[in-house]
C-alpha positions in Angstrom: 107.6 -113.7 -73.2 108.5 -115.5 -70.0 111.6 -117.0 -71.7 112.6 -113.6 -73.0 112.4 -112.1 -69.5 114.2 -115.1 -68.0 117.1 -115.0 -70.5 117.3 -111.2 -70.3 117.8 -111.3 -66.5 120.3 -114.2 -66.8 122.5 -112.5 -69.4 122.1 -109.1 -67.6 123.3 -110.8 -64.5 126.4 -112.0 -66.3 127.2 -108.6 -67.9 126.5 -106.8 -64.6 128.8 -109.0 -62.5 131.7 -108.8 -65.0 131.2 -105.1 -65.6 131.2 -104.5 -61.9 134.5 -106.3 -61.7 135.9 -104.1 -64.4 134.5 -101.1 -62.5 136.4 -101.9 -59.4 139.7 -102.5 -61.3 139.5 -99.3 -63.3 138.4 -97.2 -60.3 141.7 -98.3 -58.7 143.6 -97.3 -61.8 144.1 -100.6 -63.6 142.6 -101.4 -67.0 141.4 -105.0 -66.9 141.0 -106.2 -70.5 141.5 -109.7 -69.3 137.9 -110.1 -68.1 137.1 -112.5 -70.9 139.9 -114.8 -69.7 138.9 -114.4 -66.1 135.4 -115.5 -67.0 136.7 -118.6 -68.7 138.8 -119.6 -65.7 135.9 -118.9 -63.3 133.6 -121.0 -65.4 136.2 -123.8 -65.4 136.4 -123.8 -61.6 132.6 -123.8 -61.1 132.0 -126.4 -63.9 134.6 -128.8 -62.4 133.0 -128.5 -58.9 129.6 -129.3 -60.4 131.0 -132.2 -62.3 132.6 -133.9 -59.3 130.1 -133.1 -56.5 128.6 -136.3 -55.1 124.9 -137.0 -55.3 122.7 -136.1 -52.4 124.2 -132.7 -51.5 121.7 -130.0 -50.8 121.0 -127.3 -53.3 122.2 -124.6 -51.0 125.6 -126.3 -50.6 125.9 -126.9 -54.3 125.2 -123.2 -55.1 127.6 -122.0 -52.4 130.5 -124.3 -53.5 130.0 -123.4 -57.2 130.1 -119.7 -56.3 133.2 -120.0 -54.1 135.1 -122.2 -56.7 134.4 -119.8 -59.6 135.3 -116.8 -57.5 138.5 -118.4 -56.3 139.6 -119.3 -59.9 138.9 -115.8 -61.1 140.8 -114.4 -58.2 143.8 -116.6 -58.8 143.9 -115.9 -62.5 143.6 -112.1 -62.0 146.9 -112.2 -60.0 148.6 -112.4 -63.4 147.4 -108.8 -64.2 148.3 -107.7 -60.7 151.9 -109.0 -60.9 152.5 -107.8 -64.4 150.5 -104.5 -64.4 151.2 -103.3 -60.8 154.4 -104.9 -59.6 156.2 -104.8 -62.9 154.4 -101.8 -64.5 153.8 -103.7 -67.7 151.4 -102.4 -70.4 148.0 -103.4 -68.9 146.3 -103.7 -72.3 148.9 -106.2 -73.5 148.7 -108.2 -70.3 144.9 -108.3 -70.5 145.0 -109.4 -74.2 147.5 -112.2 -73.3 145.3 -113.4 -70.4 142.4 -113.7 -72.8 144.4 -115.7 -75.3 145.9 -117.9 -72.6 142.7 -118.7 -70.7 140.7 -120.6 -73.4 143.8 -122.6 -74.4 144.7 -123.4 -70.8 141.1 -124.4 -69.9 140.9 -126.6 -73.0 144.1 -128.4 -72.1 143.0 -128.9 -68.5 139.6 -130.3 -69.5 141.0 -132.5 -72.2 143.6 -133.9 -69.9 140.9 -134.7 -67.3 138.6 -136.3 -69.9 141.4 -138.4 -71.4 142.5 -139.6 -67.9 138.9 -140.8 -67.3 138.4 -142.2 -70.8 141.2 -142.4 -73.3 138.7 -142.2 -76.2 137.2 -138.9 -74.9 139.4 -136.1 -76.3 136.7 -133.4 -76.0 137.0 -130.2 -74.1 133.5 -130.6 -72.7 132.4 -130.6 -69.0 129.0 -131.9 -68.2 127.0 -130.9 -65.1 123.5 -132.1 -65.7 122.4 -133.0 -62.2 124.2 -130.1 -60.4 122.7 -127.5 -62.6 119.2 -128.4 -61.4 120.2 -127.1 -58.0 120.7 -123.6 -59.5 117.1 -123.3 -60.7 113.8 -122.9 -59.0 110.6 -123.1 -61.1 108.2 -120.3 -60.1 104.9 -120.5 -62.1 106.7 -121.4 -65.3 109.6 -119.0 -64.7 112.9 -120.6 -64.1 114.4 -118.5 -61.4 118.2 -118.9 -61.2 119.8 -118.2 -57.8 122.6 -116.4 -59.6 120.1 -113.6 -60.4 119.6 -113.0 -56.7 123.4 -113.1 -56.1 123.9 -110.6 -58.9 121.4 -108.1 -57.4 123.0 -108.5 -53.9 126.5 -107.8 -55.3 125.2 -104.8 -57.3 124.0 -103.0 -54.2 127.0 -104.2 -52.2 129.3 -102.7 -54.9 127.4 -99.4 -54.8 127.7 -99.2 -51.1 131.4 -100.2 -51.0 132.4 -97.7 -53.6 130.5 -94.7 -52.3 129.8 -95.3 -48.7 132.9 -96.8 -47.3 136.4 -95.6 -46.6 137.9 -98.4 -48.7 135.8 -97.5 -51.7 136.6 -93.8 -51.5 140.3 -94.6 -51.2 140.1 -97.0 -54.1 138.6 -94.4 -56.3 141.1 -91.8 -55.2 143.9 -94.1 -56.4 142.3 -94.2 -59.9 141.7 -90.4 -60.0 144.9 -89.0 -58.5 147.2 -91.6 -57.1 149.9 -89.1 -56.1 147.4 -87.2 -53.9 146.2 -90.5 -52.4 149.8 -91.5 -51.7 150.6 -88.1 -50.1 148.0 -88.8 -47.3 149.3 -92.3 -46.6 147.1 -94.5 -48.9 149.1 -97.4 -50.4 148.3 -97.1 -54.1 149.8 -100.5 -54.8 147.6 -102.2 -52.2 144.5 -100.4 -53.4 145.2 -101.4 -57.0 145.8 -105.0 -56.0 142.5 -104.9 -54.2 140.7 -103.6 -57.3 142.2 -106.2 -59.5 141.4 -109.1 -57.1 137.8 -107.9 -56.7 137.5 -107.8 -60.5 138.8 -111.4 -60.6 136.2 -112.5 -58.1 133.3 -110.9 -59.9 134.6 -111.8 -63.3 135.0 -115.5 -62.3 131.5 -115.6 -60.9 130.2 -114.0 -64.1 131.8 -116.9 -66.1 130.0 -119.6 -64.3 126.7 -117.7 -64.6 127.2 -117.5 -68.3 127.9 -121.1 -69.1 125.0 -122.3 -66.9 122.5 -119.9 -68.5 121.6 -122.5 -71.2 122.9 -126.0 -71.7 124.0 -128.5 -69.1 127.5 -128.9 -70.6 130.2 -126.5 -71.9 132.9 -126.9 -74.5 135.7 -124.8 -73.2 137.5 -124.3 -76.5 134.7 -122.0 -77.5 135.4 -119.5 -74.7 132.6 -117.2 -73.6 131.7 -115.7 -77.0 133.1 -112.2 -76.3 131.0 -111.5 -73.2 134.0 -110.1 -71.4 134.4 -107.4 -74.0 130.6 -106.8 -74.0 130.8 -106.3 -70.3 133.5 -103.7 -70.9 131.0 -101.9 -73.2 128.4 -102.1 -70.4 130.8 -100.6 -67.9 131.7 -97.7 -70.2 128.1 -97.1 -71.1 127.2 -97.2 -67.4 129.9 -94.5 -66.8 131.7 -96.7 -64.2 128.8 -96.4 -61.8 127.2 -99.6 -60.4 123.5 -98.6 -60.7 124.1 -97.2 -64.3 125.9 -100.4 -65.1 122.8 -102.4 -64.0 120.6 -100.5 -66.5 123.1 -100.9 -69.3 123.4 -104.7 -68.5 119.6 -105.0 -68.9 119.7 -103.3 -72.3 122.5 -105.5 -73.6 121.0 -108.5 -71.9 117.7 -108.0 -73.7 119.3 -108.0 -77.1 121.3 -111.1 -76.3 118.2 -112.9 -75.0 116.3 -112.0 -78.1 118.7 -114.1 -80.2 117.7 -117.1 -78.1 113.9 -116.7 -78.3 113.1 -114.6 -81.4 111.5 -117.7 -83.1 108.9 -117.7 -80.4 107.5 -114.4 -81.5 105.4 -114.8 -84.7 106.0 -111.2 -85.9 109.7 -111.7 -85.6 109.7 -115.1 -87.2 107.6 -113.7 -90.1 110.4 -111.3 -90.9 112.6 -114.3 -91.8 115.7 -112.5 -90.5 118.6 -115.0 -90.3 119.4 -116.1 -86.7 123.0 -114.9 -87.1 121.7 -111.3 -87.3 120.0 -111.7 -83.9 123.3 -113.2 -82.6 125.2 -110.1 -83.8 122.7 -107.6 -82.3 124.2 -107.1 -78.8 127.6 -106.5 -80.4 126.3 -104.1 -83.0 124.3 -102.3 -80.3 127.5 -102.0 -78.2 129.3 -100.4 -81.2 126.5 -97.9 -81.8 126.1 -97.0 -78.1 129.8 -96.5 -77.6 130.1 -94.4 -80.8 127.3 -92.1 -79.6 128.3 -91.9 -76.0 132.1 -92.1 -75.9 132.7 -88.4 -76.2 130.8 -87.9 -72.9 132.5 -90.8 -71.1 134.5 -89.9 -68.0 136.9 -92.7 -67.2 139.0 -92.6 -64.0 141.8 -90.1 -64.9 144.7 -92.4 -63.9 143.5 -95.7 -65.3 146.1 -97.6 -67.2 149.0 -95.4 -65.9 151.5 -97.3 -63.7 152.2 -95.4 -60.5 155.8 -94.5 -59.8 156.2 -93.2 -56.3 159.6 -91.7 -57.0 158.0 -89.3 -59.6 155.3 -88.0 -57.3 
């Protein structure tokens, strides 16, 4: 039971962070389907920092540097969507899809190049971070508390406050609902949309490193992040683009994802002799069912995915 709670909170943290990133982007009016790719690049940045950190550094510094590195990589990679989708008014869906395809390949090439440079016989796309990962975890009465859980909760309430209680958040949402009206009162739609995209990159990149450190102490980057970016989009839609609702949806989807890791520890589930692949499929099946039942009542930002042309105001 402790393992189930532990993995539920970890996977919920991943989904919540990435979904919040998508929430900021879509509230600004930009559809970010590239969250999967952003997660991969954020994971790469954090993993490389953990790999090369010298021994003897305090746990706090390790956690801080890993968070900053993953956020920075996510932010940098999200600029591809900003340039193409905002500056050049390209189709945001196609740009996001291209970003997802590029990220896993780019990360694989980078890691393989690093590994081959260190050892010509090592052509794998794996990064190991055994020692550094220990700094992320605190054992509390058998429960492995991960510092990323706390970071996710802090960012959840920060996101809610920013979106609904600050001038910046209200302007951001205005650009996603009615950009012409926002522009008419002096709000720069392009700047607000850039802000939304960059914030989504920061949160998506952080979600990437949380995901790969949830289990093993190494990661093979050619495998990507197993569709968690798309699962986070489902969480965002089910949560109706509202941070607190997104948190609840993330816990639901996180529970089913965690169940695939620990179902063998529950005698009544093990007795059913259901193949493990079925449990692995459950969060994705649940996402399809939930979206099918709730999509009619979904209320996305009205101007999302529509490039803003000031001359047509």
